[in-house]
N, C-alpha and C positions, 0 to 999 in steps of 0.2 A: 504494500500500500504506500501511498505518497507520504512523505515525511511531514511532521507537524509544522505549522507555521512558526516562523521565527518572530514575527511581529504582527500586530493587528494590521488590517488593511482598511484604508479609507478611499472610497471612490467618490469622485466629484464629476458630475456631468448629467447627461440625459438618460432617463430610466423609463423602461416599459413596465407598466403595472397592470396586471390582469384585474378584471372587474367581474366578480361572481354574479352580480345581479343582472348585468347586461350580457354576460357571456362574451365579453369583448375585452379590449385593452385601452388604456389611456397612456399618452405620451407626456412625461413631465420633464421639463428642462431644468438645468441648474439645481440638481438634487445632490444630497450628500448621504452616503451609506457607509456605516462603520461595521466591520466584521471582527469578531473576537478571535484571537489566535488560539485561545484555550478550547473553546467549544465549537468553533466554526459556525457560530450563530450570528444573527444580525443584532447588533446592539442599538443601532439607531438608523432610522430612515426618515428624511424630511427635507425641507427647503434649505438650500445653502444661502441663508440670509444673515449669517453671523450669530444666530441664537444658539447654535450648537458648537461648542468649542472644547468638547471632551476628548481631544486627541492632540498628540504632540507630533508634529511633522518630523522631528528629529529622532523619534523612537518608533515611528510607524511607517509602513509603506503607503505612500500617497499615489493613487492612480488617477490622473486627470484625463478624462475622456475628451477627445476632440469634439467641441460643441456642435460642429457642423455635420459630422458623419459617423460618430460613434454612439452606440446604444448599449446600455447595460440592461439585460433582460433575464428573467428566470430561465433556467436550463430547460431544454426539451425533454419530454417524457414520452418514450416509445412504449406503448402499451401492448405491442404484439410483434414479436420477432423470433424467428427460428434460427438460432445460432449455427447449428451444423449445416444448414442449407446455404450458408454464405459461399460455400465452395462452388456452387453453380449459379450464383446470382448473375442475372443478365442473360440466362439461357432458359430453355425449357418452359416457355409460356405458350406452347402450341397444342396443348391437349386439355380435355375436360378434367375437372378436379380429381375424380377417383382414378382415372387413368394416369394423370400427372403424378399422383402419389406413388403408384406402382412403378412408373417408368423412371422417375428422377429422385423422388424424396427418400423412399425407403432404402434404396441402394446407397445413396450418399450418406445417410445417417448410420447405416449398418457398417460402413467402411471405417468408422471411428471406434468400433467396439474394441478391437485388439491392437490398435495403433495409437498409443498415447502421444507420440510425437506429432502424428498427423492431426490428432484432435487439438493439441495445443496450438499448432500452426493456424488451423482454421479459426479457432477461438480468439487467438491474439489479433488476427486480421479483422474479425468482425467487431471486436471491442474497440480496436484502434479506429476503424472506419466510423463507428457511431460516435465516439468521443470527438473525432476530428470534425464531425458535422454538428457538434453541439449537443448531443444527447447525453445528459447527465444522469438520467435514470432510464433503465430499460427492463422490460419484463420478457425474459428469455425462455424459450423452449430448448431443452437439451435433447438427448436421445433416449431411447428405451433403456439404455444401460446406465447404471449409476456411476461407474468409475469415470468414464469420459465426462459425465455431467459434473462430477466433482472438479475435474480439470477446468471446466468452464467457470465454476465458482472461484477457483484459485486465480484464474486469469483476470476476472472482473475485479477481485480484491487487489491484485498487484497493480492493475492499471488505475485504480482509484475511482472507478465508476460506482454509482449506486445501482445494484442489480437485484432483480427478483428472478429466481431460477427454479425450474421444475424438471424432474425426470419424467419423460413422456411415458404414459401407461397405455398398453395395448395388449389384448389377449385374444383377438379374433380378427379375421378378414384382412390379412396382409400376407404377402408372399415373401420370398427371400429369407425365410426364417426369422423375420423381424417381429417376433412376438415373445411374450413371456407368459408364464402361468399366472393364475390369480395370486398365488402365494408369493411369487417372485416380485410381481408388481407392487404388492402391498409392503413387503419387507424392504425392498429397495427404496420405496418412497419414504418410509419411516427412517431408513438409514440416511437419506439425503437431508431430511428435515433436521435430524440430530447433528449431522455434519455442519450444516449452515448455522444452526443455533449456537453451536459451541465454537465456531470459528471467530477469530478476532474481528473480522468485518461484520459478522452477524451480531456480535455483542455491541459493536459501535452503531448499529442501525443502518449499516451500509449494504447489507446482504440479507435477503429474505427467502425462505423456502416457499415453493408453490406446489400445491397438489395439481397434477396435470394429466387428466384423462385426455387423450388426443382429440377424440370426438366420439359421438355415440356409435357410429358404424364399426369402430375398432375396439369398443369396450362392451363387455357383457354386462347384463344387469347386476350380476354378482360383483363384478369389479367396480362398477359405479357405486353400488351400495357400500362396498368395503372402503372406498376412498371417502365417501361421505362420513362414515364412522370415524375415520382418521381425522377429518376436519373437525368434527364435533369433539373428539377426544382432546385435541390440542387447543381448541377454542376454550374448553373448560379450564385448561391450565393457563389461560390468559396469554396465549402466544398469538402473534399475528400470522395466522396461516392463510395465505392467499390461495385462490383457485383460478386456474385458467383452462379454457377449452374453446372449441369452435362450436357455433350453433347457427342453424338456419342459414347456411352460407352459400348454398348453390342449389339449383334444381335437382341435380343428380344426387347430391348428398341428402336432401330432404326426402326424395323418393326412396332411396336406399334405407334411410332411417325408418320410414313408415312400414316398409316390408319387414324389417327386423323387429319392429315394435309389435306387429301382428303375430310374428313367429314366437316372440318371447312372452306375449301377454294375451294372445287370443285374437281372433279375427275382428272382434268388436272393439278392440282397443284402438283409439285414434288420438294419440297424444303428440304434442309438438315437442321439439327439442327442449325448449325451456321447461315444459311440464315434466318431461322425463328426468331432467337434471334436478329439478326441484324435489321430485319424489325420492331422490337419493341424497337429499340434504346437501346438494352442491351449489345451490344458489344462496350466497351470503353477500354482505356488504363489502367483502373482499374478493368477490368473484368478478372476473373479466371474461366476457364472451366475445370472441372475435367474429366480426362480420354482421351477423343478424339481419341480413338484407331482406329475408323472407319472413320475419316475425310479423304477427298480426297485432291488432290493438290489445287483445287479451294478453298476449305474451309481453307486450310493452308494459302493461299494467302490473303483471307479475314481477317483472324485473324491477320496476319502481318500488313495489312493496318490499322486495327483498334487499333493495339497495345495490343490486347487481349492475355492473357497468357494461357498456358496449365499447369494443375497440373498433373504431371506424378505419378501415384500410382501403382507401379509395382506389389506389393503383391496382392492387390484386383483385379488387371487386370488378374492375373493368375486364380483367382477363378471365376470371373464373365464376363470378357470381351470376352474371346474366341479368343483374338488376341492381340499381344504385340504392344506397341506404338513404332513407328520408331523414337525414341528420337534423335539419332545422325543425321538422315536425316533432321529432323525438325530444329535442332540446326544449321545445315549447311545452311538451308534456312533462318536463322535469326529469327525464331519463338522464343518467350519467353517461357521458361520452368522452372518450379520449381518442387520440389518433395513433395508428400503428403503421410501420413500414411493411410488415409482413414479409420480410426476407424469407424465402426467395420467390414466393408468389408475387410479391412486388420486387422490382429489381433495383430500387434505390434505397440506400441507407439514410438518406437525407430527410429530416423532418420538415425542412423548408419545402422540399418537393411534395411531401404529404400535405402540407398546408395548401399549396397551389392546387393540387388535385382535389382537395376537399371543396374548394371554391368551384372548380370546374364541374365536379360531380353534382353540386347543388344546382348549378345553372343548367346543366344538361337535363336534370330531372324536371326542372321547371319548364324547359322548352319542350321536352317530350310530352308532358301533361298538356301543354298548350296545343301541341300538334294533334294529339289524340282527341282533344275536345274541339279542335278546329277554331281556336281563338288565339288572341295575342298572348305572348308570354307574360307571366306575372312574376312578382318578386317573392311570393309566399314560400318558396322553397330555397331561396338563395341565402347563402352565407357570404360575408365579406372576408377580406384578408385579415381583418381584425378578429372576427369570430374564429377563424381557422387558427390564428396564432394563439388565441386563448385556449382552444382545445389541445394544442400541442404542448402547452405549458401547464397552466392551472387546471384545465379540464382533465389532463392526464393524471395530475396529482389527486384530484377527486376520484377518478376512476380506480386508482390503486389504493384508495383510502389512506393516502399519505399527505392529505391536504393540511393536516395540523403541523406538518414538518417542512414541506417544500411547496414551491409553486408560486410564491409571491414574495414581496420584500417586507413583510410585517415583522416588527421587532420580536425576537425570540425564535423565529424560524431558522432552519438550517440554510446556509448560504450556498445554494446550488444555482449557478448563474453562468451566463456567457456574455462576452463582449462581441457584438456584431458591428462590423464597420463597412461603410460604403467606399472606403478609401482605395481598396485594391483596384486593379486595372479593369475588372469586368463590369464596373458600374460607373457611368458618367454622371456627374452632378453639374447642374447649371445654376446660374445666379437666381433664376426664377423659381427654383425648387424650394418649397417650405420644408421644415423639419419632418412633417408628416409625409410629404412627397418622398423624401429621401428614405425614410423607413419603409414606405410601401415599395420603393424600388428594390430594397434588400429582400423583401418578402417575395417579390415577383421575379427578380433576376439573380438573387444570391445563391451561393453554393458554399462548399466547405472553405473556400478562400476568404469568405467574409466572416467566418468564425475565427476571431483573433485569439481569444483566450477562453478557457473552460475551467470552471471552479466547481468542486464537489465538496460539500460540507466545509467550505472555507478554504480548501486547498486548491492551488492551481495545478491541474492535471494536464492541461494543454496550453502552451504559450508559443504561439507562432511568431511573436515579436522577436523571439530569440533564434528563430530558425534562419 
């Protein structure tokens, strides 16, 4: 893990502040933010008007942001990413979901079982890529096997990222020998939970275990029930046990789930993915369901009641879902939503890219509705770049039930943040540009070059100024 801070850090400049009420962001110029070297928490955030003087420039690191082109923002939160799939990111988008899993995913994940050096290489690259793009927190899927998943945990801790990690559970409907028995899935999940809890990063609140049934087609009812019992067991012990899986993500997945549901529970059984997961006690306020593009209003209500979040992965939805997520509609219903890159179903590790595609997704949905209704497009489905940036930061923190710790600049919260800059050569600035124009240019044109520094719990884990 990164070394402790030698001095407190004081930032002076323009800050981006998420707004929970509006599900948007505000831009504040000439702010001052003070970070403790002891806890990595925010000691003060407010106007730089001379009223706050509790810092000594001779004993602290002062970072003065360029008032024209630099922005201090909360770090990005990726709520859905498959770490082992990074090895084939940018390929394999040419098949339906269930075929894609058999052709690309299971073989790539299986290859890490007995090759720790290969596993470490893949995991170092994916953590480096996400950090380089400003992702301070990521919810990762590992593989079916616990030992390579422990390597992922070690890499995350060494790189200094905040990570949530799960050993994938599967006991049916996969070839390549990529399955475990019910007992192996449950015992190795427990093994990973204990490994993470007892690790230094786990004790510091930088690493969290995640119960991870891949999705209903690859998990028997007995396995789902067993994992639900594990969640209840650890929840009683007052541990933050998260759950992640996929739900209602594509037409072929939903059709397969319905066939299996009738086989498992009788021809008259007609339960949705959400209802099946709830019956196994897997819907909690620390559960994140990826995609959910095919959920109905009753499912959305169930998720709200349970406090369960949706990970919106707009890029992979375009390839595999066959239908966009009604993200604005769900937000207005008060469902929790974060954004995910969904490597490798999505080919970009950039949350800025996920933000852009979230806006495009919402506009495409509105235009499709207008086309089907033979009327002019409306804005009732549209999200702005500000909404998308909120979802990528504070929205993700809410989705992971980490909003009491991260996602904004409130005093006492952990300082997970990035410095975004429009200064690099990929963005041109003109005299007519306002400060809001410049930030919007970063949101629309930016990439990893615009992420200048990355901080996790007060520690700088990426500093491109020194490169």
